C-alpha positions in Angstrom: 58.4 161.6 92.2 60.5 159.4 94.2 60.3 155.5 94.1 61.9 153.0 96.0 62.4 149.4 94.5 63.7 146.2 95.6 63.6 144.1 92.1 65.3 143.1 90.3 64.1 145.5 87.7 65.4 147.0 86.6 64.0 150.9 84.0 61.7 153.7 84.3 58.1 154.0 85.9 54.8 155.6 85.6 54.8 158.5 88.2 51.7 157.3 90.2 53.1 155.2 93.2 55.8 156.5 95.2 57.9 153.2 95.9 58.9 150.1 94.1 60.5 147.0 95.0 62.5 145.5 92.4 64.6 142.5 92.6 65.7 141.8 90.7 65.6 142.2 89.0 65.2 143.2 85.1 62.3 141.6 83.6 62.0 140.3 80.1 59.0 141.0 80.5 61.9 143.0 81.1 62.3 145.8 83.5 61.6 147.3 86.7 62.6 150.6 88.1 61.0 154.1 88.9 61.5 157.6 90.4 63.0 160.7 91.2 64.3 162.5 94.2 67.6 162.6 94.6 69.4 165.4 93.0 72.2 164.2 90.6 75.7 165.9 90.5 78.4 165.9 87.9 82.0 165.5 89.4 83.7 168.8 90.0 86.3 170.1 87.7 89.2 171.7 89.6 91.6 174.3 88.5 93.7 173.1 85.4 96.9 171.1 85.8 100.2 172.7 85.8 101.2 171.5 82.6 98.1 172.0 80.5 94.9 174.0 80.7 91.6 171.8 81.0 89.1 173.0 78.7 85.4 171.4 77.9 85.7 169.9 74.5 83.7 172.1 71.8 80.1 171.3 71.5 79.8 169.9 75.1 77.4 172.0 77.4 76.7 171.7 81.0 80.2 170.8 82.1 80.3 172.4 85.7 78.5 170.6 88.4 75.2 172.2 89.7 76.5 172.5 93.3 79.6 171.8 95.4 80.4 168.1 95.8 81.4 166.5 99.1 84.7 165.8 97.9 86.6 167.6 95.0 87.8 165.0 92.4 90.2 165.6 89.5 88.1 165.4 86.4 90.7 166.8 84.0 91.3 163.2 82.9 88.0 163.0 81.7 88.2 165.9 79.2 91.9 164.8 78.5 90.8 161.5 77.2 87.4 163.1 75.7 89.7 165.6 73.8 92.1 163.2 72.5 89.5 160.8 71.3 87.9 163.7 69.8 91.0 164.8 67.8 93.1 161.6 67.3 90.6 158.7 67.2 90.6 157.2 63.5 86.7 157.3 63.2 86.3 160.6 64.9 84.1 161.9 62.0 81.3 159.4 63.0 81.5 159.8 66.9 78.3 159.7 68.7 79.0 162.3 71.6 75.8 161.5 73.4 76.6 157.9 73.2 79.9 158.4 74.7 78.4 160.4 77.6 75.9 157.3 78.3 79.0 155.0 78.0 80.7 157.1 80.7 78.0 157.1 83.2 77.6 153.4 82.5 81.6 152.9 83.3 81.1 155.1 86.3 78.3 153.2 87.7 80.2 149.7 86.8 82.8 150.7 89.2 80.4 150.2 92.1 80.1 146.7 91.7 76.7 146.9 92.2 74.3 145.2 89.7 71.1 147.2 90.7 72.7 150.4 90.1 72.0 151.2 86.4 71.7 154.2 84.1 68.8 153.7 81.5 69.0 155.5 78.3 66.2 156.5 76.0 65.6 153.2 74.4 65.7 151.3 77.7 63.4 153.9 79.2 61.0 153.3 76.4 61.1 149.5 76.8 60.3 149.5 80.4 57.3 151.8 79.5 55.9 149.0 77.7 56.8 146.4 80.1 55.5 148.1 83.2 52.3 148.8 81.4 51.6 144.7 81.6 51.9 144.0 77.9 55.0 144.0 75.7 56.8 141.8 73.4 59.4 139.5 74.6 59.6 135.8 75.9 58.3 136.3 79.1 61.0 135.7 81.6 62.4 137.6 84.7 66.2 138.0 85.1 68.5 139.1 87.6 72.2 139.3 87.4 73.7 136.9 89.7 77.4 136.2 90.4 77.9 138.3 87.1 75.6 135.9 85.2 72.1 136.5 83.7 70.0 134.2 86.0 66.1 133.6 85.6 64.2 134.5 88.5 61.0 132.8 87.1 59.5 132.3 83.7 56.0 133.9 83.6 53.3 131.6 83.2 51.8 130.7 79.6 54.4 132.5 77.9 57.1 131.2 75.3 59.7 131.0 77.9 57.5 129.3 80.2 56.2 126.7 77.6 59.9 126.2 76.3 60.9 124.8 79.5 62.8 127.7 81.0 63.2 127.2 84.9 64.0 129.5 87.8 67.7 129.7 88.3 68.7 128.7 84.8 71.9 130.8 83.7 71.7 132.7 80.6 75.0 132.2 79.4 74.8 133.3 75.6 72.0 135.0 73.3 72.5 133.6 69.9 76.4 133.3 69.4 76.9 136.3 72.0 78.2 135.4 75.5 76.5 137.1 78.2 79.2 136.9 80.7 81.0 139.9 81.5 78.3 142.3 79.7 75.6 144.4 81.4 72.0 142.8 82.3 70.5 145.6 80.1 72.6 144.3 77.1 71.5 140.9 77.6 67.9 142.2 77.8 68.6 143.8 74.6 69.6 140.7 72.7 66.7 138.7 74.0 64.1 141.3 73.1 62.5 141.7 69.5 59.6 141.8 67.5 56.7 139.3 67.9 56.9 136.2 65.9 60.9 136.3 65.5 63.1 133.6 67.0 65.8 133.9 69.6 68.4 131.3 70.9 69.4 131.1 74.6 72.4 128.9 75.6 71.0 127.9 79.2 73.0 126.1 82.1 71.2 124.6 84.8 72.0 122.9 88.1 73.3 119.5 87.3 73.9 119.9 83.6 77.7 119.6 82.6 77.2 122.0 79.6 74.8 124.5 78.3 71.7 123.5 76.3 70.0 125.8 73.6 66.4 126.8 73.6 64.9 128.3 70.6 62.1 130.4 71.6 59.6 132.5 69.5 58.9 135.9 70.7 55.2 137.1 71.4 53.2 139.5 73.2 53.6 139.1 76.5 50.5 140.0 78.8 51.3 140.0 82.5 48.7 138.6 84.8 48.1 140.0 88.6 46.3 137.8 91.2 44.2 134.7 90.9 41.9 133.1 93.5 40.8 129.5 93.9 39.3 127.5 96.6 41.1 124.1 96.3 39.6 122.5 99.7 36.3 123.1 101.6 37.7 125.8 104.1 40.7 127.1 102.2 41.2 130.0 99.8 44.4 130.1 97.7 45.5 133.2 96.7 48.3 133.5 94.0 50.1 137.0 93.7 52.2 137.2 90.5 53.8 140.6 91.1 53.5 143.7 92.9 53.0 146.2 89.9 50.4 149.0 89.8 47.9 147.1 87.9 47.9 144.4 90.5 46.8 146.5 93.4 43.1 146.6 92.2 43.2 143.0 91.5 44.3 142.1 94.8 42.0 144.1 96.6 39.0 142.6 94.7 40.3 139.1 95.5 41.1 139.5 99.2 37.4 141.2 99.6 36.2 137.9 98.1 38.1 135.7 100.5 36.8 138.1 103.2 33.4 137.7 102.2 33.8 133.7 102.0 34.7 133.4 105.3 37.4 130.7 104.9 39.4 130.1 107.8 42.6 128.9 105.7 44.4 131.1 103.2 47.4 129.6 100.9 49.3 132.7 99.6 51.3 131.8 96.7 54.2 134.0 96.0 56.2 131.5 93.8 57.8 133.1 90.8 56.9 136.4 92.0 59.8 138.9 90.9 58.6 141.8 93.3 57.6 145.3 92.3 56.7 148.3 94.6 57.5 148.2 98.3 54.2 150.3 98.8 52.3 147.2 97.7 54.1 144.8 99.8 53.2 147.1 102.7 49.6 147.4 101.2 49.0 143.9 100.8 50.8 142.8 104.2 48.4 145.1 105.9 45.6 142.8 105.2 47.2 140.1 107.3 49.3 141.9 109.9 47.8 144.0 112.9 47.7 147.6 112.9 50.9 149.4 113.2 53.0 146.1 112.5 56.5 146.8 111.1 56.7 145.2 107.5 60.4 145.8 106.7 63.3 147.8 108.3 66.1 149.9 106.2 69.5 150.8 106.3 70.4 153.8 104.4 74.2 153.4 105.6 73.6 154.8 109.0 72.0 152.3 110.9 68.8 150.1 111.0 65.4 152.0 111.2 61.8 151.6 110.6 61.2 154.1 107.6 57.9 156.3 107.9 55.9 154.2 105.3 57.2 150.5 106.1 54.5 149.9 108.9 50.9 148.9 108.7 48.6 151.9 109.3 45.9 152.3 112.2 43.5 149.9 110.1 44.8 146.4 109.1 44.7 142.9 110.0 41.7 141.6 108.1 43.1 138.0 107.9 45.5 138.1 111.0 43.4 135.3 112.6 43.3 133.0 109.7 45.7 129.8 109.3 48.0 131.0 106.7 50.7 129.2 104.5 53.1 130.9 102.0 54.4 129.1 99.1 57.9 130.3 98.0 60.5 129.1 95.5 63.7 130.5 93.7 61.4 132.9 91.9 60.1 134.5 95.0 62.3 137.9 95.0 62.4 141.1 96.4 58.9 142.7 97.3 57.4 139.0 97.4 60.5 138.4 100.0 59.2 141.4 102.0 55.7 140.1 102.4 56.9 136.6 103.2 59.5 137.8 105.6 56.6 139.9 107.5 54.2 137.4 107.8 56.7 134.8 108.9 58.0 137.2 111.7 54.5 138.5 112.8 52.1 135.7 112.3 54.6 132.7 112.2 53.4 131.8 109.0 54.9 128.6 107.4 56.7 128.9 104.3 56.6 125.8 102.0 58.7 125.3 98.9 62.2 126.3 98.2 64.7 128.8 99.2 63.6 132.4 98.0 66.0 134.5 95.6 67.5 136.7 98.1 67.4 140.3 97.0 67.5 142.5 100.2 68.2 146.0 98.7 66.2 149.0 97.6 66.4 151.3 94.7 65.3 154.7 93.8 65.0 155.6 89.8 65.8 159.3 89.3 64.8 161.2 85.9 68.2 162.2 84.6 66.6 163.9 81.6 63.0 163.7 80.2 64.1 160.5 78.4 67.0 158.9 80.6 67.1 157.8 84.2 69.3 156.5 86.9 68.5 153.6 89.2 70.6 153.8 92.3 70.7 151.6 95.6 69.9 153.9 98.4 69.2 151.2 101.1 69.3 147.6 102.3 66.1 146.1 103.8 65.5 143.7 106.6 62.5 141.6 108.0 60.7 142.9 110.9 63.0 140.8 113.1 66.1 142.3 111.5 66.8 139.1 109.3 69.2 140.2 106.2 68.0 138.1 103.3 70.2 139.6 100.6 72.3 136.8 98.8 70.8 133.9 101.0 67.1 134.4 100.9 64.3 133.2 103.0 64.5 129.4 104.0 61.2 127.5 104.0 60.0 125.8 107.1 59.2 122.8 104.8 61.4 122.3 102.1 59.7 120.4 99.0 60.7 120.6 95.4 58.1 120.2 92.7 58.9 117.4 90.2 59.3 119.3 86.8 58.1 116.1 85.1 54.9 115.6 87.0 51.8 117.6 86.8 51.2 117.4 90.4 52.1 120.4 92.4 53.5 118.9 95.6 54.2 122.2 97.3 50.4 123.1 97.1 49.4 119.5 98.2 51.2 119.7 101.1 50.0 123.2 102.2 46.4 121.7 101.8 47.3 118.7 103.6 48.6 120.5 106.6 45.6 123.0 106.8 43.1 120.1 106.5 44.7 118.4 109.9 
């Protein structure tokens, strides 16, 4: 199984779809990840150093790489350190060797300075299985690491985080009394997660605040919604997509068919607070709007930009290509949702209304390292059909409008309806 992501997300996934776009993203719903497909290799151990033979520690197996590596690396320093800890460390009788291996892998990946290339141990993989199912225990907020700080992509509607007042772009600077600065996103997620009914305290820094404020939030069972459909004006369909997860595919298809049968000439596509999901679904959903054979995204895997085999609409598409389309976006619009918004903007000149999007323009694959652990690795940068790089900057709306957090009125949706009614 080989999955491609652009989320945030972060963990391990069901072996059914072939690609995923994570932003993100880790999701406290928490998670995102997936796949298999790139063979992993351990660093090659060269011959012994002149002054001391290099030997693998007793009790450690599979120390040789499975195949020759591109470049030989002196790995003896690793075994020297391992052996020294094993023999000299004061707490050596209680050493957890498997945990040491996991820590070494995490350290190796940390040297890449890429927050989206991550190792998931068995516990994190198990957490993801819960999350990707659409039902799990948590507070209901999507996180990504931005400038080294866990940052909220978006709270999930009608969850404890949402009702507590957590907003997109909020920075989680501490969980309880523990600072989140300088630790991995997975460690932050681990501290926030917990049994239903228990409490967690987040220290949150928001734009315009001079110091963090504390939010005490009760954990709960989180159920992730997919797609909703309303008709806010006589000839207008309002289609809200909350994510690009597997369970959302059938929901979207059902709602899209309803819109098609309704014959409405205007569509408001709401991608606000959508953290992303499967790349496959971004292409699939976009195919309802774009003409056959349209490019949905381009990729660069280190050797130049190209259109991947399954990054385009198939021979059938464009059910909604002649509709008047407006897309609602905000800082929580990330990854796969940015792919879709960018494709519709480039091909159909669809107007974006709202706020600048998150800006996750990379794709990841997740590989099963063992039956319980996995590796999520960045394998490409992605670009809009016109070649726009949104990584770190996001998509800029054509009409920038901020919703007033103290008002129940949705000014962005209201503006979209107003334009389509003209």
